[in-house]
C-alpha positions as CSV (number, residue, x, y, z in Angstrom):
1,X,-20.1,18.7,-9.3
2,X,-17.7,17.6,-6.6
3,X,-18.0,17.7,-2.8
4,X,-15.4,17.2,-0.1
5,X,-15.6,14.5,2.5
6,X,-16.3,16.3,5.7
7,X,-16.8,14.9,9.2
8,X,-20.4,14.0,8.5
9,X,-20.4,12.7,5.0
10,X,-17.9,9.9,4.5
11,X,-19.4,7.4,2.1
12,X,-19.2,3.7,2.6
13,X,-16.7,3.4,-0.3
14,X,-14.9,6.8,-0.6
15,X,-11.6,5.8,1.1
16,X,-11.4,2.7,-1.1
17,X,-12.4,4.6,-4.2
18,X,-9.7,7.3,-3.5
19,X,-7.1,4.5,-2.9
20,X,-7.9,3.0,-6.3
21,X,-7.8,6.4,-8.0
22,X,-4.5,7.2,-6.3
23,X,-3.1,3.8,-7.4
24,X,-4.2,4.5,-11.0
25,X,-3.0,8.2,-11.0
26,X,0.5,7.2,-9.8
27,X,0.5,3.7,-11.4
28,X,4.0,3.8,-13.0
29,X,5.7,5.1,-9.9
30,X,3.8,2.8,-7.5
31,X,4.3,-0.2,-9.9
32,X,8.0,0.6,-10.2
33,X,8.4,0.6,-6.4
34,X,6.3,-2.5,-6.1
35,X,8.4,-4.3,-8.8
36,X,11.6,-3.3,-7.0
37,X,10.2,-4.8,-3.8
38,X,8.9,-7.9,-5.6
39,X,12.2,-8.6,-7.3
40,X,14.1,-8.0,-4.1
41,X,11.8,-10.4,-2.1
42,X,12.0,-13.1,-4.9
43,X,15.8,-12.9,-5.0
44,X,15.9,-13.2,-1.2
45,X,13.7,-16.3,-1.3
46,X,16.1,-18.0,-3.8
47,X,14.6,-17.1,-7.2
48,X,18.1,-16.9,-8.7
49,X,19.9,-19.3,-6.3
50,X,21.6,-18.9,-3.0
51,X,22.7,-15.4,-1.9
52,X,26.1,-14.6,-0.6
53,X,27.5,-12.0,1.8
54,X,25.4,-8.9,2.6
55,X,23.2,-9.2,-0.5
56,X,20.2,-10.2,1.6
57,X,20.6,-7.2,3.8
58,X,21.0,-4.9,0.8
59,X,17.8,-6.3,-0.8
60,X,15.9,-5.8,2.5
61,X,16.9,-2.1,2.4
62,X,15.6,-1.9,-1.2
63,X,12.3,-3.6,-0.3
64,X,11.7,-1.4,2.8
65,X,12.7,1.7,1.0
66,X,10.2,1.0,-1.8
67,X,7.4,0.7,0.9
68,X,8.5,3.9,2.7
69,X,8.6,5.8,-0.6
70,X,5.1,4.6,-1.5
71,X,3.8,5.8,1.9
72,X,5.5,9.1,1.6
73,X,4.0,9.5,-1.9
74,X,0.6,8.9,-0.4
75,X,0.8,11.2,2.6
76,X,2.4,13.8,0.3
77,X,-0.6,13.5,-2.0
78,X,1.6,12.6,-4.9
79,X,4.8,14.3,-3.7
80,X,7.5,12.3,-1.8
81,X,9.0,15.6,-0.7
82,X,5.7,16.9,0.7
83,X,5.2,13.6,2.4
84,X,8.7,13.8,4.0
85,X,7.9,17.4,5.2
86,X,4.7,16.2,6.8
87,X,6.6,13.4,8.7
88,X,9.1,16.0,9.9
89,X,6.3,18.3,10.9
90,X,5.0,15.7,13.3
91,X,8.0,16.4,15.5
92,X,7.3,20.1,15.7
93,X,3.7,19.9,16.8
94,X,2.9,21.6,20.1
95,X,0.5,20.4,22.8
96,X,-2.5,22.4,21.4
97,X,-1.9,21.0,17.9
98,X,-1.8,17.4,19.3
99,X,-5.0,18.1,21.2
100,X,-6.7,19.4,18.1
101,X,-5.6,16.4,16.1
102,X,-6.9,14.1,18.8
103,X,-10.2,15.8,18.9
104,X,-10.5,15.7,15.1
105,X,-9.7,11.9,15.1
106,X,-12.3,11.2,17.8
107,X,-15.0,13.3,16.1
108,X,-14.4,11.7,12.7
109,X,-14.5,8.2,14.3
110,X,-17.7,9.0,16.2
111,X,-19.5,10.5,13.2
112,X,-18.3,8.1,10.5
113,X,-17.8,4.8,12.2
114,X,-20.3,2.9,10.1
115,X,-18.9,4.3,6.8
116,X,-15.4,3.7,8.0
117,X,-16.3,0.1,8.9
118,X,-17.9,-0.3,5.4
119,X,-14.7,1.0,3.8
120,X,-12.6,-1.5,5.8
121,X,-14.9,-4.3,4.8
122,X,-14.7,-3.3,1.1
123,X,-10.9,-3.0,1.3
124,X,-10.7,-6.4,3.0
125,X,-12.9,-8.0,0.2
126,X,-10.7,-6.5,-2.5
127,X,-7.5,-7.8,-0.7
128,X,-9.1,-11.2,-0.2
129,X,-10.0,-11.5,-3.9
130,X,-6.6,-10.4,-5.1
131,X,-4.9,-12.8,-2.7
132,X,-7.2,-15.6,-3.9
133,X,-6.3,-14.9,-7.5
134,X,-2.6,-14.9,-6.6
135,X,-3.0,-18.2,-4.7
136,X,-4.8,-19.8,-7.7
137,X,-2.2,-18.5,-10.1
138,X,0.6,-19.8,-7.9
139,X,-0.8,-23.2,-6.9
140,X,-3.3,-24.2,-9.6
141,X,-1.3,-23.4,-12.7
142,X,2.1,-24.6,-14.1
143,X,3.5,-21.1,-13.9
144,X,6.2,-22.0,-11.4
145,X,7.3,-25.1,-13.3
146,X,7.2,-23.2,-16.6
147,X,9.5,-20.5,-15.1
148,X,11.9,-23.1,-13.7
149,X,11.9,-25.0,-17.0
150,X,12.6,-21.8,-18.9
151,X,15.6,-21.1,-16.5
152,X,14.0,-17.8,-15.4
153,X,13.9,-19.2,-11.8
154,X,16.3,-21.4,-10.1
155,X,15.4,-25.1,-9.8
156,X,14.9,-25.0,-6.1
157,X,12.5,-22.1,-6.2
158,X,9.3,-22.6,-4.2
159,X,5.8,-21.2,-4.5
160,X,6.7,-18.5,-2.0
161,X,8.7,-16.7,-4.6
162,X,5.6,-16.3,-6.8
163,X,3.3,-15.6,-3.9
164,X,5.4,-12.8,-2.5
165,X,6.4,-11.4,-5.9
166,X,2.7,-10.9,-6.9
167,X,1.7,-9.6,-3.4
168,X,4.5,-7.0,-3.4
169,X,3.2,-5.7,-6.7
170,X,-0.5,-5.6,-5.7
171,X,-1.9,-6.1,-2.2
172,X,1.0,-4.6,-0.3
173,X,1.1,-1.3,-2.3
174,X,-2.7,-1.1,-2.2
175,X,-2.6,-1.6,1.6
176,X,0.0,1.1,2.0
177,X,-2.0,3.5,-0.1
178,X,-5.3,2.7,1.7
179,X,-3.6,3.2,5.1
180,X,-2.0,6.5,4.0
181,X,-5.3,7.8,2.7
182,X,-7.1,6.7,5.9
183,X,-4.5,8.6,7.9
184,X,-4.8,11.7,5.8
185,X,-8.6,11.6,6.1
186,X,-8.8,10.8,9.8
187,X,-6.4,13.6,10.7
188,X,-8.2,16.1,8.4
189,X,-5.0,16.8,6.4
190,X,-6.9,16.8,3.2
191,X,-10.6,17.0,2.3
192,X,-10.8,14.4,-0.4
193,X,-12.9,15.2,-3.5
194,X,-15.5,12.7,-4.5
195,X,-18.4,12.8,-7.0
196,X,-21.5,14.2,-5.5
């Protein structure tokens, strides 16, 4: 049986759990966007050598577009178009609607502040562990030298290329997803389904 997360029953892990489930359910799309951002950032940092002209600017557009599309996918609950419609809808809210949203946010924060804090701590631990693994992979292995020796990366490539490549495929998309789900929950856009 499933129950929805109402104002009084946010669990200490439900936002994190839903973020992980969303990541898994939309893995190929989120992974593809993360890979586009990761490759763009790696190229910006010299993975294939020095950039010329407006390539750096073009890559930044690709990177930021990947992040925006990920956020729209989340707030659209799996639909970029629905996410875009929700963003547009913000500009058409009247005073009473803003007041209702404000009251919903305040109520949810008052009733669920301990569970919300627990979700933030769990999210932070996950992000810390993933960052720790990325640091170990980057600094405590010969991966960078192996990629340079195989001519996959330019000789002048630094550890930052690997660090930001892996972060753009893992921690950054997960953070965007978690923040989007938090926003949906806190504004009561969707009552998330969790196991009872």
